[in-house]
C-alpha positions as CSV (number, residue, x, y, z in Angstrom):
1,M,1.1,-129.2,13.5
2,T,1.5,-132.9,14.4
3,T,1.6,-134.1,18.0
4,A,5.1,-134.9,19.2
5,N,5.4,-138.5,20.3
6,Y,7.2,-138.0,23.6
7,A,7.1,-140.0,26.8
8,P,4.7,-138.9,29.6
9,V,6.1,-136.5,32.2
10,P,7.0,-138.3,35.4
11,E,5.8,-136.7,38.6
12,T,9.3,-137.2,40.1
13,A,11.2,-135.3,37.4
14,F,13.4,-132.6,38.9
15,D,12.8,-133.8,42.5
16,A,15.8,-132.2,44.3
17,V,18.5,-134.6,45.5
18,D,20.4,-131.7,47.0
19,P,20.1,-132.0,50.8
20,V,20.4,-128.2,51.4
21,A,17.3,-126.2,50.8
22,P,17.1,-122.4,51.2
23,Y,15.1,-120.7,53.9
24,E,11.5,-120.0,52.8
25,D,12.0,-116.2,52.9
26,A,15.5,-116.2,51.4
27,P,16.0,-113.6,48.6
28,E,16.1,-115.2,45.2
29,I,19.0,-114.5,42.8
30,H,17.7,-114.9,39.2
31,I,19.8,-114.7,36.1
32,S,17.7,-111.6,35.2
33,D,19.0,-109.9,38.3
34,V,22.6,-110.8,37.5
35,Q,22.3,-109.5,33.9
36,M,20.7,-106.3,34.9
37,F,23.1,-105.6,37.8
38,T,26.2,-106.2,35.6
39,G,24.6,-104.3,32.7
40,C,23.2,-101.2,34.3
41,R,22.7,-100.9,38.1
42,R,20.2,-98.1,37.7
43,R,17.9,-100.2,35.6
44,W,18.5,-103.1,38.1
45,R,17.4,-100.8,41.0
46,W,14.1,-100.0,39.3
47,A,13.3,-103.5,37.9
48,S,14.7,-106.0,40.4
49,G,12.6,-107.6,43.1
50,L,15.5,-108.1,45.5
51,P,15.3,-106.3,48.8
52,G,15.7,-102.5,48.5
53,N,14.7,-102.4,44.9
54,F,11.4,-101.2,43.2
55,N,10.4,-104.4,41.3
56,L,8.7,-102.5,38.4
57,E,7.6,-103.5,34.9
58,P,6.2,-101.3,32.1
59,A,2.5,-100.5,32.5
60,R,2.0,-101.1,28.8
61,T,2.9,-104.5,27.3
62,Y,6.0,-104.5,25.2
63,T,5.3,-106.3,21.9
64,P,8.5,-108.3,21.5
65,F,8.2,-109.7,25.0
66,Y,4.5,-110.5,24.5
67,L,5.0,-112.3,21.2
68,G,7.9,-114.3,22.6
69,R,5.8,-115.4,25.6
70,A,2.9,-116.3,23.4
71,V,5.0,-118.5,21.1
72,H,6.7,-120.1,24.1
73,H,3.3,-120.9,25.7
74,V,1.9,-122.5,22.6
75,L,5.0,-124.7,21.9
76,E,5.3,-125.8,25.6
77,H,1.7,-127.2,25.4
78,W,2.2,-128.7,22.0
79,Y,5.3,-130.6,23.1
80,R,3.7,-131.5,26.4
81,D,0.4,-132.9,25.2
82,G,-0.2,-132.0,21.5
83,T,-2.8,-129.3,22.3
84,D,-4.1,-127.4,19.3
85,P,-2.1,-124.1,19.0
86,R,-5.2,-122.1,18.3
87,Y,-6.7,-123.2,21.7
88,T,-3.5,-122.5,23.8
89,L,-2.9,-119.2,22.1
90,A,-6.4,-118.0,22.7
91,E,-6.1,-119.1,26.3
92,F,-2.8,-117.2,26.7
93,M,-4.3,-114.0,25.2
94,R,-7.6,-114.0,27.1
95,P,-6.1,-112.5,30.3
96,T,-4.5,-109.7,28.3
97,A,-7.9,-108.9,26.7
98,R,-9.5,-108.8,30.1
99,K,-6.9,-106.4,31.5
100,M,-7.5,-104.0,28.5
101,K,-11.3,-103.9,28.7
102,P,-12.9,-101.9,27.4
103,L,-10.9,-102.5,24.2
104,W,-10.2,-99.6,21.9
105,D,-10.0,-100.3,18.2
106,E,-6.3,-99.8,18.3
107,E,-6.0,-102.4,21.0
108,K,-8.2,-104.9,19.2
109,A,-6.0,-104.5,16.1
110,W,-2.9,-105.1,18.2
111,L,-4.3,-108.3,19.8
112,L,-5.4,-109.6,16.4
113,E,-1.9,-108.9,15.0
114,Q,-0.2,-110.7,17.9
115,Y,-2.5,-113.6,17.5
116,Q,-1.9,-114.0,13.8
117,Q,1.8,-113.5,14.1
118,A,2.2,-116.1,17.0
119,L,-0.1,-118.6,15.3
120,G,1.7,-118.2,12.0
121,M,5.1,-118.7,13.6
122,C,4.0,-121.8,15.5
123,T,2.2,-123.3,12.5
124,H,5.3,-122.6,10.3
125,Y,7.5,-124.1,13.0
126,G,5.4,-127.3,13.1
127,L,6.0,-127.8,9.3
128,W,9.8,-127.3,9.9
129,A,10.1,-129.5,12.9
130,E,8.2,-132.4,11.2
131,K,10.7,-132.4,8.3
132,Y,13.9,-131.4,10.2
133,R,16.4,-134.3,10.3
134,G,19.5,-132.4,11.5
135,P,21.3,-132.7,14.9
136,F,18.9,-133.2,17.8
137,C,15.8,-133.5,15.7
138,D,12.5,-134.2,17.4
139,R,12.5,-138.0,16.7
140,D,15.9,-138.3,18.5
141,L,14.6,-136.7,21.7
142,E,12.5,-138.0,24.6
143,F,11.1,-135.5,27.1
144,V,11.9,-136.4,30.7
145,A,10.2,-133.3,32.0
146,H,8.6,-130.1,30.8
147,E,8.8,-126.7,32.4
148,R,10.2,-126.8,36.0
149,S,11.2,-124.1,38.4
150,F,14.1,-124.4,40.8
151,K,15.2,-122.8,44.1
152,L,18.4,-123.9,45.7
153,A,20.6,-122.7,48.5
154,M,23.5,-120.6,47.1
155,L,26.9,-122.2,47.0
156,N,30.1,-120.4,47.9
157,P,32.6,-122.4,45.8
158,S,35.6,-121.0,47.7
159,T,34.5,-122.7,50.9
160,G,32.2,-125.4,49.5
161,R,29.5,-124.2,51.9
162,Y,25.8,-123.8,51.0
163,H,24.1,-120.6,52.3
164,R,20.5,-121.2,53.1
165,E,19.8,-117.5,53.6
166,I,20.4,-116.9,49.8
167,A,18.5,-118.7,47.0
168,S,19.6,-119.3,43.5
169,A,16.4,-119.6,41.4
170,G,15.2,-119.9,37.9
171,R,13.1,-122.0,35.5
172,F,13.9,-124.6,32.9
173,D,11.8,-125.0,29.7
174,G,12.4,-128.7,29.9
175,L,14.7,-131.7,30.1
176,V,15.2,-134.2,27.2
177,R,17.1,-137.5,26.7
178,Y,19.0,-137.7,23.5
179,K,18.1,-141.3,22.4
180,P,21.1,-142.1,20.2
181,D,23.5,-142.0,23.2
182,G,21.3,-141.6,26.2
183,T,22.8,-138.2,27.3
184,L,20.7,-135.7,29.3
185,W,20.1,-132.2,27.9
186,L,18.2,-129.1,29.0
187,W,15.6,-127.9,26.5
188,E,15.1,-124.2,25.7
189,I,12.9,-122.3,23.2
190,K,13.9,-118.8,22.2
191,T,12.5,-116.3,19.8
192,C,14.8,-113.7,18.2
193,R,15.2,-111.2,15.4
194,S,18.2,-112.8,13.8
195,L,19.2,-116.5,14.1
196,H,22.9,-115.7,13.3
197,E,23.1,-113.0,15.9
198,R,21.4,-115.1,18.5
199,I,23.7,-118.1,17.9
200,R,26.7,-115.8,18.2
201,L,25.5,-114.7,21.6
202,L,25.1,-118.2,23.0
203,A,28.8,-118.6,23.5
204,N,28.6,-116.1,26.4
205,E,25.1,-116.8,27.6
206,I,25.3,-117.0,31.4
207,Q,21.8,-118.5,31.6
208,T,23.2,-121.6,29.8
209,T,25.9,-122.1,32.3
210,S,23.7,-121.4,35.3
211,Y,21.0,-123.8,34.2
212,I,23.5,-126.6,33.6
213,I,25.0,-126.2,37.0
214,H,21.7,-126.1,38.8
215,A,20.1,-129.0,36.8
216,E,23.1,-131.2,37.7
217,R,22.5,-130.4,41.4
218,L,18.8,-131.2,41.1
219,L,19.2,-134.4,39.1
220,G,22.3,-135.8,40.6
221,E,23.7,-136.7,37.2
222,P,25.7,-134.9,34.4
223,V,23.9,-132.7,32.0
224,S,25.6,-132.5,28.6
225,G,24.4,-129.0,27.8
226,V,21.4,-127.0,26.5
227,I,19.6,-127.7,23.3
228,Y,18.3,-124.3,22.0
229,T,15.5,-124.2,19.5
230,L,15.5,-120.7,17.9
231,L,12.6,-119.2,16.1
232,R,12.9,-116.0,14.1
233,K,10.2,-113.4,14.9
234,K,8.9,-113.1,11.4
235,L,6.4,-114.9,9.1
236,P,7.8,-116.3,5.8
237,S,6.9,-114.4,2.7
238,A,4.4,-116.0,0.3
239,P,5.9,-116.5,-3.2
240,K,4.3,-114.5,-6.0
241,V,2.1,-116.1,-8.6
242,V,3.4,-115.3,-12.1
243,E,2.9,-116.3,-15.7
244,S,4.0,-119.9,-16.1
245,R,6.8,-121.3,-18.3
246,I,5.5,-124.8,-17.8
247,P,3.8,-126.2,-20.9
248,G,0.0,-126.5,-20.3
249,V,0.1,-124.7,-16.9
250,P,-1.0,-121.1,-17.1
251,L,0.3,-119.9,-13.6
252,A,3.3,-120.8,-11.5
253,L,5.2,-119.4,-8.5
254,S,8.1,-117.0,-8.8
255,R,11.5,-118.7,-8.4
256,N,13.3,-115.6,-7.3
257,K,15.9,-116.8,-4.7
258,S,15.9,-113.6,-2.8
259,I,12.5,-114.4,-1.3
260,D,12.5,-114.4,2.5
261,T,10.7,-117.7,3.1
262,T,11.4,-121.4,3.7
263,A,11.2,-124.6,1.7
264,E,8.3,-125.9,3.8
265,W,6.3,-122.7,3.2
266,Y,7.2,-122.6,-0.4
267,Y,6.2,-126.2,-1.0
268,R,2.9,-125.5,0.8
269,A,2.3,-122.8,-1.8
270,I,3.1,-125.2,-4.6
271,K,0.5,-127.7,-3.3
272,Q,-2.1,-124.9,-3.0
273,L,-1.5,-123.7,-6.6
274,H,-0.8,-127.0,-8.4
275,G,-2.8,-129.6,-6.4
276,A,-2.1,-133.2,-7.4
277,D,0.8,-132.1,-9.7
278,A,2.7,-130.5,-6.8
279,P,5.1,-133.5,-6.1
280,K,6.1,-133.9,-9.7
281,L,6.7,-130.2,-10.2
282,A,8.6,-129.9,-6.9
283,K,11.1,-132.4,-8.3
284,T,11.5,-130.7,-11.6
285,Y,10.4,-127.1,-12.1
286,Y,10.9,-126.0,-8.5
287,H,13.8,-128.2,-7.6
288,D,16.5,-125.5,-7.5
289,I,14.6,-123.0,-5.5
290,L,13.5,-125.6,-2.9
291,M,17.1,-126.8,-2.5
292,H,18.3,-123.3,-2.1
293,L,15.7,-122.6,0.6
294,M,16.5,-125.8,2.4
295,S,20.1,-124.6,2.8
296,E,19.3,-121.2,4.1
297,Q,17.7,-121.9,7.5
298,E,16.8,-118.3,8.1
299,F,13.7,-118.9,10.3
300,F,14.4,-121.9,12.6
301,T,17.4,-123.8,13.8
302,R,18.5,-126.0,16.7
303,V,21.8,-125.5,18.4
304,A,23.4,-127.6,21.2
305,V,25.6,-125.6,23.6
306,R,28.0,-127.2,26.0
307,R,30.0,-125.9,29.0
308,S,33.4,-127.2,30.2
309,E,34.0,-128.0,33.8
310,H,36.3,-124.9,34.0
311,E,33.5,-122.6,32.6
312,K,31.1,-124.0,35.1
313,A,33.5,-123.6,38.1
314,L,34.3,-120.0,37.0
315,F,30.7,-119.0,36.7
316,A,29.8,-120.6,40.0
317,Q,32.4,-118.4,41.7
318,E,31.3,-115.3,39.8
319,L,27.6,-115.9,40.7
320,W,28.5,-116.0,44.4
321,D,30.6,-112.9,44.1
322,V,28.0,-110.9,42.3
323,S,25.2,-112.0,44.6
324,Q,27.2,-110.6,47.6
325,E,27.3,-107.2,45.8
326,M,23.6,-107.3,44.9
327,L,22.6,-108.0,48.5
328,N,24.8,-105.4,50.0
329,P,22.5,-102.6,51.3
330,G,25.3,-100.1,50.7
331,V,26.0,-101.1,47.0
332,R,26.6,-98.1,44.7
333,V,23.9,-97.6,42.1
334,Y,24.8,-95.8,38.8
335,S,23.9,-96.0,35.2
336,T,26.0,-97.7,32.5
337,P,25.1,-95.9,29.2
338,G,25.6,-97.9,26.0
339,Y,23.8,-99.3,22.9
340,H,21.4,-101.2,25.2
341,C,19.9,-97.9,26.3
342,G,17.8,-97.9,23.1
343,F,16.0,-101.0,24.2
344,C,15.7,-100.2,27.9
345,P,12.1,-99.7,29.2
346,F,13.4,-97.2,31.7
347,K,15.1,-94.9,29.1
348,D,12.7,-91.9,29.6
349,P,13.0,-91.7,33.4
350,C,16.7,-92.4,33.2
351,L,17.2,-89.4,30.9
352,A,15.0,-87.2,33.2
353,F,17.1,-88.3,36.1
354,N,20.3,-87.3,34.3
355,A,18.9,-83.9,33.4
356,G,17.8,-83.2,37.0
357,D,14.1,-83.3,36.1
358,S,11.4,-85.0,38.0
359,H,11.6,-88.7,37.0
360,E,9.3,-89.9,39.8
361,A,6.2,-88.9,37.8
362,M,7.3,-91.0,34.9
363,I,8.0,-93.9,37.1
364,E,4.5,-93.6,38.6
365,T,2.6,-93.3,35.3
366,Q,4.6,-95.5,33.0
367,F,5.3,-98.5,35.3
368,R,3.6,-100.7,37.8
369,P,4.7,-103.2,40.4
370,R,5.5,-106.6,38.9
371,P,3.0,-109.2,40.1
372,K,4.4,-111.8,42.5
373,G,5.6,-114.9,40.7
374,D,6.5,-113.1,37.5
375,V,10.2,-113.1,38.1
376,E,10.8,-115.7,35.4
377,D,9.2,-113.5,32.8
378,A,11.7,-110.8,33.8
379,E,14.4,-113.3,33.0
380,D,13.4,-113.2,29.3
381,E,12.8,-109.4,29.4
382,S,16.3,-108.8,30.7
383,K,17.7,-110.1,27.4
384,V,15.7,-107.7,25.2
385,V,18.9,-106.6,23.3
386,H,19.5,-110.3,22.4
387,E,15.9,-111.0,21.4
């Protein structure tokens, strides 16, 4: 991976210009809370850290969450200062290994698998980003700031009043300036199982709207939208080596267009097999398969998402309304069964609760209190169905 040539991060980036700050002990409304509350109140009761809730997380690390966090950590440091992915990935995984000690063979194999998967995804992404020349490519972006948290007094749009006893909080991956026109954009990195499905979901992503609104309050200037960089949670397949049809060359790569890989990964295999002849053969023998793979974009993409003033105003009012329900001590708590139950970490105790069995023992053995300060991680976990 090559180092991104971005501007240094100014110390004043994201300094709040909003004159109204929440009280220090104000409960924090995160998008994760809103998504859980509107999706299933029973899960929200067990997982949320708001007053009256249990603030629990699974005692055993859930692989999709862990892989996404690992990739996010590596790319944040790569874009920030060009740190070698191998170093930042090892740094990220070291605390996990310490928690697991003594390590069983199964756990060692799991950690190694996660390391190889995350490193492969980030290395592959570096090859793609270096050559990508589509909308909002790296060379057209200048980082203004990297990861920043925010905590602002909640606004009631109906009255125009800020309420310091309630905080609206979250965390941005970064802020970039689009050099061709000077516009300001939020920067977000997401891992997903399917690029097409994830892009479809962005149209109704409330995190997008929330982040734009709060960034504009913090910065005191318009934010055009959010630039999402999406990475598929899969390593590309290596092309098979077959008997060659090239005169004088005994072996070649299969040109089967059904292969699940990318042009960058395929060309890397061409260079490994053919050496100095790779550029010539890429323009002739492998031209069709490389052009096909370049048009597919099944592993990475970059999408710019905007929100209209009407959308932002509607969301601001809904955020206030939902927060009032969430903070109401008498709020009704019930389950909302649906397809999302298959991905819910609380599925087992929920079924036990429905059956009238003892779910408390499951809660005690399968979950643990979420460490203080890990609310932002829950923000990603609450979108497990999307990811």
